[in-house]
N, C-alpha and C positions, 0 to 999 in steps of 0.2 A: 432338554437341550443341551445344557453346559458340557455332558459329557461327549455329545455329538459334535460340537464346535470344533475340535482338532481333526477326526475322521473327517468332516465336510470340507475343510480346508483343505486335506490334501486331497479328497475328490473332487475338488473344483482347480486345484493344479493341473492336474491329470486331464481332466475334461478341456480346460481350455488350451492347453499347449496340443493334445490329442486333436481335439476338435477342428482347431486352426490349422494345423499339419494336414488333415484330410481336406479341408475346403480348399486350401491353396493347390494341394495337387489336382483337385477336381477343377476346381471353377476360376484359379489365376491362373496356374503356370501354363505357358505354351512352349512344346505341346504338355498336355496333362502325363500324369505320370502314375506310378502305384506306388502310395506311401511307405507301404510295408516292405515293399521289393528293393529299396533304396537303402543307403548308410544313413539317410536323414530319420529313419526310424529310430536306431540305435543313440542318435546325436539329440534326437527330441527326447528319449528316456533319460539322458543325462542330464537334460536342460529341465528335466522334470526333478530330478534329484537334488539338484543344486539349488532350485526356488525351495524344495522343501526343507532342505537345510537351513538356507540363509533364514526362511521365517521362522522356525524353530529357534535357532539361536538368536533371533531377534526379539522373541517369546511371546510371538502369535500362535495363538488366538489370545492366550490366559491373562499376559501380564500387563499391558498396557491400562491405566487406572483413571484415564480422563479420555474424553473426545477429542483432543488435542494429540493426547500420545498415541491413539489408535490412529488416527489419520498420517501422522509421521511417520510413526512405524510401519505403516502398512505400503506408504509410497516408497519407504528406503528398502524394506524388503522386496519387492516386486522391481525396483529399478536397479538393486543390487544383483539381483538374479540375471537380470537382462546384461548388465554391464562384464558380470564374469564373463557369460558365453561371448559377448562381444569380443572380448581380450583375447579369448581364446582362438577366436575365429580372425583376429588381425594378427597375432602371432604365427598362428598355421599359414596364414594368407590364403584362406580357401572360405567361401561361404556353407559352413557346414548346416546350418538353419537359415531359412529365409529370412530378412526382416520383419516380415508381415507377421510371421509368427513370433519371433522374438519379443518384438515391441508391441504386437497385437496382445499377447498373452499378458505381459506387465499391467499394460492398460486395463484389459479386462479383470485382472487379478487385483488391481487396489479397492474397486467396490465389494467384492467378494469377500477379501478379507477382513473390511469393516464389517459385514453381515456376520462373519465367526466370530469379531471379537465382540459384537452386541450378545449373541449366542452364549458366550463364554463368561457373559455379566462384568464386561469392562465397561468404563464409563459411569458406572454407579458406585455408592457408598462400599468401601469393603467390609465384609462381614468383619465383627471384633473378635469373634470365635468362641469357644468355650470358656466359661467363667468359673474359673480353678481355685479351689482350697486345698492348700497344703497344711499337713500336721505334722511337723517335724522341728525337732529340736537343733538339727546338725545343718538343713539348708541355709544358705545365705540369701535373703529376699531379694537382694540387688542383683546379685549374680543371675539368680534365679529368671528373674525380669528381663536381662540382657539375654541372658539365652532365649527365652521366649520369644523376644523382639526381633533378634537377628535374623532367622532364616528357619521357622518351626514348620515340621512336615504338617501339621492340621494348625490352624490358626486357634490361639488362644490367647488369655487375659487371665494372669494371675491377681486375685482380689487379695488373698491374704496369707500368708504364713503363719500360722498357728502353732505357738508351742505344745507340746504334749500335755503338759499338766491343766493347760488351759482349755483344751478339748474334753480331758475326761471329767465324766459323771461324779459328784461329790456324794451319789447316793440318796440324796433326800427329793428326788424327781425331777431335778434341772438336769436339763441335756444342752450344754452350751454348744456342742457341735451342731448337733440339729437346728437350735436355735438360729446361729450363725449362717447356716446353709440357706436357712428359709429368707432370713433378713438380707442376705446378699444376692438371691436369686441364683444359686450355685449350680453348675452344670454337671461339674467332676469333682469327686472330692479324692485327694492324692494322701495316702500314708505311708511313713517310713517303717522300719524295721521297730522302731521303740514303740509307734502307734498302734501296729498290729498287734503288739505282746499286750496292750492295755485292755483287758476285758469290757470296762466301759466305754472306749471308743468302739472297739469292733462291735460292741451291741447297737450303740447308736447307728455306726455306718450299716449295720444289717438291716435296721427299720427303714433308713434313707433308700437303701438298696432296693427294697420290696417296693417304696413308693416310687421306683423309675429312676432315682438319682442314679451315674454311673461312678464307678469305684474302680480305682486303681493304685498299686504298688508305686514308690516312687520310683522304681528302676523301669517298670513297664510304662510309666508315664513318660519319662524322659526316653525312653526307645520309641514309643508310639508318636508322639507328638513334638519331640525335638531332633529325632535320629541320632542320640546319643547315650552314654552309659553315665548316669551320675560318679562323681568321684569316689563317694561313700560305698559304691559296690563295686569298684572296679578289683579289687583284691580279692574280694570273695568269691567272684563270679570266674575270676581268670583262669580256671580249670574246668567251668562247667560247661563250656561248651565245643560243638567241633570247629576246627579251622580248615576251609575249605582246601588250600594247597597241601595241609597236612593230612587229612583225614578223607578227603575224596580225590581218589589219585585222576579219575576221568577228568575232572575239572581243572585240576592243574596242567594237564597236558594239554587240553584244549585252549586254556590261558596262554599257554607258550606259544601254541601256533597261533593265537591272535596278536600275540607281540611280534612274532617274526614277520608276519605280512604288513602289520603297521609300520614294522622300521624298514622293511624294503621301501614301501611307499614315501615315508619320511626321508629315506637316504636319496631320493629323487628329488624331494622337494629341498632338502638341504643342498645338493650339487645345483639347484638351480639358484637358489637365494646368497649363497655364500658371495658371490661376487658382489651383489649389491653391498651385503655388509662390508667389505672389503673397502669398497669405495665410500661408505658412509665413514669407516673408522679413518681414513686419511685425512676427511674433512673436519669430523668434530668427536673423534674416539681415538687419538693417534696412540699407539701402542699395538701388544701382542693382540691377535684375533681370537684365540681363546682363551678361556679361564679354566683352569685345571685344580679340583680341590678334592682333598680325600673325604670320603663319606661312609658311613656304615652299612652293610646292606644286610642281606639274607644270613640268619646264623652269626651274626658279628660281624664278617667277614668286610674289610676294607676294601674299597675299589676307588677309581679316579673318576669323579663326574666331570662332564664337558659341557661348557657353555660357552656362547658368545660373551666375551668382556662387556661388562657395561660400567663397569668404575674406572675411575682414572688409574693408570698403571702403578703401581706400588706394592708394599708389603701386601700379604694375605690378610683379608679383612679380621680372619679369626683371632689376629692378634690385638684387635680393637673392640672384641666383644659382640653382642648380638647386632646383626645387619637391621637397620630401622627401614620402614617403608620410603621414607623421604631422604634417604641419606644424602649428605651433601657431597658424596666422592661420586655420585652417578654424573656421568657426563650427560650432554644433550642427545647425543644419538643413542648413549646408552638407554636414556629413560624411553626413547621410542622404541627400542628393544624389548624395553620391559613390559610397555603398555601393550604392546601388540604381542607379546609372550615369546617373539621371534629368536629370543636369548636363550630361550630351553632347546630348540630345534635340534643342536649338535648331540641331544642325548639319546637320539634315535640309534647311535653308534653305542652306548650302554645298553640301550634295548636288546640290540643283537647279540652284544657280547652275554647277553644275562646278568650283567649287573642289575638293570632295571626291568621292570614290568610296565605294560601302559597305566596300568590302574593299582594301587597301594598307598602304603603309607609312605610319606616323603621322607627321603634318606636324612639324617643329621651328621654333622661332624662328630668327631670323635671325642672332642674335650666336653660336647655338650651332653653325649650319649652317657659319659660316664659320671658328669655332674648329677644328671636327672637319674640316673639308674640307682644313686647313692640315696637319693632323697625319695624315690618313687620304687619300691621293690618291685612292680609290677612292668616296671617301664619295658623292660628287654623282652616282654610279650611279642611287641610290634615287629621284633627282628626274627621271628620264627617265619615270614613270608616275606616274599621278594618286593623290595620298595618300589615305587611307582612314579610315573611322570606327573599323574594327578592322581588325586585320591579323595575319600568321601569328606575328611577333615578341611581339604583343599576349598572345596567347592561350599561347606557349610560355614567355616569360620575364616580361612582366608590366611594373611601372615602372620606368622609366630615371631615377634620380637623381645620376647623375653621370657621366663621360666614360667610366669603363669598363663600366657600364651600357650606354651608348651603343654601344660596340664591340661587347660581346656582341649587343645587339639587331641589329647591321648583319649579324651572321652569319647569323641567322635572315633578314633581308629579302635576302639575295642567294640562299638558299633559295628564297624566294616568287616572285624576280625570275626565276630558274631555271626554276622549274616552273609559274609561273602559268597558269590555266586554269581555266575554270567549276567544273571539280571541286572543286580545291583551295579557290576562293572559297566554295564552299556548305562544304565542310568546315571552313572558318575560321567562317562564319557559326555553325555547328551547335554548334563548341567554344565560341564567345562566348555563346552561350543558356545553354548547361550552365553556362558561368562565372559569369552573372549569377545565374542561377537557383540554381545549389547553391554557390557560395563567395562570399566577402565581396567586393566591391568593391575597386578598387585604391587 
């Protein structure tokens, strides 16, 4: 039933809006009218889309983890959808949909959302996930546990990171790997390259595999459970996979068409919201409207990225090092722009120019690219594709404030390069919407 929760949620939205629209047209309106023959049919479809996007963005039906969260999220999702349509109607000065349909749907959907949350398993203790035993001399246990806890693709708990020598059999009938796996009730055994090169470890792993225990290489574990590639694998696999924009011409063309369509829509939003930002600047963010900075794009080409300014007017922050998340230079109105992500909106101009794509690795400043390229020989691989407004590393890791963060994000970027596709791009866009609507900005 958990898999059916989301389709049922969307089906409920369609049923509520269409059902109330048909009922209104036949039983309430005077005189009655044909629902499908009027403009209200198209506007009701738009209302359905708004409700679906808001519900997904706020995490329904799977993210609430308590009854209280389920109720507040359900009320917020239904109310926000009705509010958006009401604002549009107020702005246009015309009743596009009857109030009976707008608010009636919102009222009906709150209990339906709660039903779908219950089906998705919310309100009960979260499953801890697979109990994992890692055999490796190179993995940092604390960093691995941080990665697993941050935003895993599959829930897991790292029970132990065992050195290769400690896992190997001494040839006298003692099987330390088997004993530890049984003692700790391990569900998944992960072996790095050195562990795979040990005959006694492989023999123990084979016996456990026959008994039903799952086995993964370190690289596959990072990919399947964490959505990233481990640092130890980056240089070794850097040439061993196709990159969508380089090796699949059709993907690259479709991706560019999507970028242009998104850029056109974004340009309309930019025109509508720029006056609001101008007023905010006059009150609490005095100085230039736009912030411009040189970034490194596809094939190492430099371009000027555009943002609404969020810091006090002054020297380029590049002169003071990495920008931190709670930077004291951010103005009060600038903080609002960052939390809402409106500061990124001018980048639709960069997308239309071809500097940026909707999805891709975030572009860095030239000085940081030079530093990281010297320390990480495989770092420049990220510049084989067009950088993005959002990306897999952004939705999985978030803000990078130093070189350690940059290295962590690079592991996610390699995962994106390895699996680049329209399906993954759509998944990233969905997670970005959920992040913007459901959590704080960067």
